[in-house]
PLY file of the C-alpha trace (Angstrom):
ply
format ascii 1.0
element vertex 184
property float x
property float y
property float z
element edge 183
property int vertex1
property int vertex2
end_header
-29.75 -42.92 57.15
-30.09 -39.81 56.23
-27.42 -38.70 53.74
-27.03 -34.94 52.93
-25.71 -34.12 49.39
-24.02 -31.35 48.28
-25.82 -28.89 46.37
-24.05 -26.47 44.11
-20.37 -25.52 43.62
-17.49 -24.49 45.85
-15.73 -20.79 45.59
-12.45 -22.54 44.88
-14.43 -23.90 41.95
-16.17 -21.04 40.91
-12.75 -18.99 41.16
-10.60 -21.77 38.79
-13.62 -21.56 36.48
-13.27 -17.60 36.42
-9.90 -17.54 35.84
-9.52 -20.06 32.74
-12.37 -18.02 30.99
-10.45 -14.31 31.87
-7.23 -16.18 30.14
-8.85 -17.27 27.21
-10.73 -13.88 27.11
-7.39 -12.32 27.29
-5.49 -14.24 24.90
-8.30 -13.92 22.72
-8.19 -9.78 22.62
-4.56 -10.69 21.88
-4.72 -12.69 18.91
-7.17 -10.26 17.76
-5.35 -7.20 17.73
-2.21 -8.77 16.31
-4.33 -10.06 13.37
-5.60 -6.17 12.51
-2.17 -5.57 12.87
-0.76 -7.98 10.26
-3.44 -6.70 8.24
-1.60 -3.61 7.57
1.70 -5.01 7.06
0.06 -6.89 4.59
-1.28 -3.93 2.71
2.59 -2.43 2.97
4.13 -5.74 1.56
1.87 -5.67 -1.15
2.61 -2.49 -2.57
6.23 -3.16 -1.92
5.54 -6.23 -4.82
3.57 -4.11 -6.68
5.98 -1.42 -6.91
9.07 -3.91 -7.37
6.49 -5.54 -10.37
6.45 -1.98 -12.08
10.51 -1.89 -11.53
11.10 -5.22 -12.85
9.12 -4.39 -15.82
10.38 -1.70 -16.89
13.96 -2.92 -16.91
12.77 -6.02 -18.71
10.96 -4.50 -21.40
13.20 -0.76 -22.02
9.93 0.97 -21.35
9.72 3.82 -18.34
6.72 3.09 -15.97
5.09 5.18 -13.81
2.48 5.39 -11.17
-0.46 7.66 -11.02
-3.05 8.28 -8.09
-6.38 8.13 -8.86
-9.74 8.91 -6.76
-12.21 6.26 -6.87
-16.57 6.92 -6.29
-16.19 4.86 -3.49
-13.42 7.47 -1.76
-10.85 4.71 -1.90
-7.45 5.70 -3.34
-6.31 3.38 -6.40
-2.56 3.59 -7.65
-2.15 2.34 -11.13
0.51 2.00 -13.64
1.16 3.73 -16.99
3.62 2.98 -19.34
5.52 5.89 -21.58
4.76 5.27 -25.51
4.91 7.24 -28.65
5.48 10.22 -26.66
2.46 10.07 -24.08
1.62 8.11 -20.67
-0.96 5.48 -21.36
-2.35 3.34 -18.93
-2.43 -0.25 -18.78
-3.92 -3.15 -17.67
-1.09 -5.15 -15.71
-0.58 -4.99 -12.91
-3.25 -4.73 -12.09
-3.96 -1.42 -9.96
-3.29 -1.17 -6.42
-6.43 -0.38 -4.42
-5.78 1.11 -0.83
-7.68 0.19 1.87
-10.00 2.64 3.23
-8.72 3.70 6.07
-4.94 4.00 4.27
-3.08 7.22 3.09
-0.62 7.78 0.31
2.10 10.55 0.23
4.54 11.37 -2.53
7.84 13.28 -0.65
9.88 14.03 -3.83
13.20 14.91 -3.24
14.12 18.51 -5.55
11.84 18.06 -7.99
8.89 20.81 -8.87
5.88 18.78 -9.67
4.52 21.11 -12.39
7.80 19.68 -14.57
7.11 16.93 -16.59
8.88 13.41 -16.17
9.62 12.88 -20.13
7.70 14.92 -22.62
4.60 14.33 -23.82
2.12 15.38 -26.76
1.16 18.74 -26.46
-2.39 17.26 -26.62
-4.11 13.94 -27.37
-7.77 13.35 -29.08
-9.48 10.50 -29.10
-11.41 9.87 -32.66
-14.36 11.65 -32.19
-11.92 14.84 -31.70
-12.47 14.86 -28.19
-8.89 16.14 -25.90
-8.15 13.02 -24.09
-6.69 14.06 -20.73
-3.13 13.33 -20.01
-1.51 11.05 -17.30
1.27 12.51 -15.12
2.68 10.11 -12.92
3.89 11.08 -9.73
6.93 9.07 -9.98
8.81 6.93 -13.06
10.49 3.66 -13.24
13.46 3.80 -16.17
15.15 0.97 -17.51
18.04 1.95 -16.77
17.43 0.91 -13.41
16.79 4.15 -11.63
14.02 6.46 -10.66
12.32 9.69 -10.86
12.10 11.93 -9.32
14.09 11.00 -6.24
11.17 10.41 -3.80
10.29 8.25 -1.00
6.13 6.79 -0.87
4.77 6.70 2.74
2.07 4.68 3.36
-0.10 5.08 6.47
-3.32 3.86 8.29
-5.62 6.10 10.13
-6.00 2.96 13.09
-2.44 2.60 13.91
0.89 5.14 14.48
3.04 3.08 12.11
3.90 4.70 8.59
6.01 2.31 6.04
8.06 4.32 3.47
9.43 2.92 0.20
12.45 4.60 -1.25
14.96 3.59 -4.21
18.06 2.27 -3.20
20.89 2.94 -5.85
23.32 0.49 -4.86
20.78 -2.54 -5.63
18.54 -1.41 -7.96
15.62 -1.54 -6.16
12.72 -0.35 -3.81
13.44 -0.86 -0.19
10.77 -0.54 2.63
11.60 1.05 6.20
8.75 0.78 8.82
8.13 4.64 10.78
6.70 5.13 14.17
4.49 8.17 14.50
0 1
1 2
2 3
3 4
4 5
5 6
6 7
7 8
8 9
9 10
10 11
11 12
12 13
13 14
14 15
15 16
16 17
17 18
18 19
19 20
20 21
21 22
22 23
23 24
24 25
25 26
26 27
27 28
28 29
29 30
30 31
31 32
32 33
33 34
34 35
35 36
36 37
37 38
38 39
39 40
40 41
41 42
42 43
43 44
44 45
45 46
46 47
47 48
48 49
49 50
50 51
51 52
52 53
53 54
54 55
55 56
56 57
57 58
58 59
59 60
60 61
61 62
62 63
63 64
64 65
65 66
66 67
67 68
68 69
69 70
70 71
71 72
72 73
73 74
74 75
75 76
76 77
77 78
78 79
79 80
80 81
81 82
82 83
83 84
84 85
85 86
86 87
87 88
88 89
89 90
90 91
91 92
92 93
93 94
94 95
95 96
96 97
97 98
98 99
99 100
100 101
101 102
102 103
103 104
104 105
105 106
106 107
107 108
108 109
109 110
110 111
111 112
112 113
113 114
114 115
115 116
116 117
117 118
118 119
119 120
120 121
121 122
122 123
123 124
124 125
125 126
126 127
127 128
128 129
129 130
130 131
131 132
132 133
133 134
134 135
135 136
136 137
137 138
138 139
139 140
140 141
141 142
142 143
143 144
144 145
145 146
146 147
147 148
148 149
149 150
150 151
151 152
152 153
153 154
154 155
155 156
156 157
157 158
158 159
159 160
160 161
161 162
162 163
163 164
164 165
165 166
166 167
167 168
168 169
169 170
170 171
171 172
172 173
173 174
174 175
175 176
176 177
177 178
178 179
179 180
180 181
181 182
182 183
């Protein structure tokens, strides 16, 4: 009795396996793209929370808090909180500086404000104990204890890899910062 055994796979079996692999690959690519998009929206949400912290601190402590932009050695940008104390802006350690990702950019769109005009008056010259003049900090915006922001501004956060931009504006009705998402 000579029985022939089938060797290999049929065309239908191969086609089914190829369809399953293609479906899994497509779903994986979609998930990876969504994860990258979430990364950018998460950074935008973290910036909103950081700015709201400054606003709430200003109201609770009765002090003006400002935001200074600093370039780091690694070509990244960070936002540092400063407080108005004894006629000058002083950097604070809490909240920690907000470090933007490498592909992020921030734009300050100031309304009716002259950038050369100081938000609050400062001493003319500041010196450390050795007699060296200290560089004066000039914040981009300041949260005032009475629930306002000066100057009126929109902060825009953008990323090179995605067409969306995130805008942050002060809403006088609710005395807080609100975020909007724009498409370029």
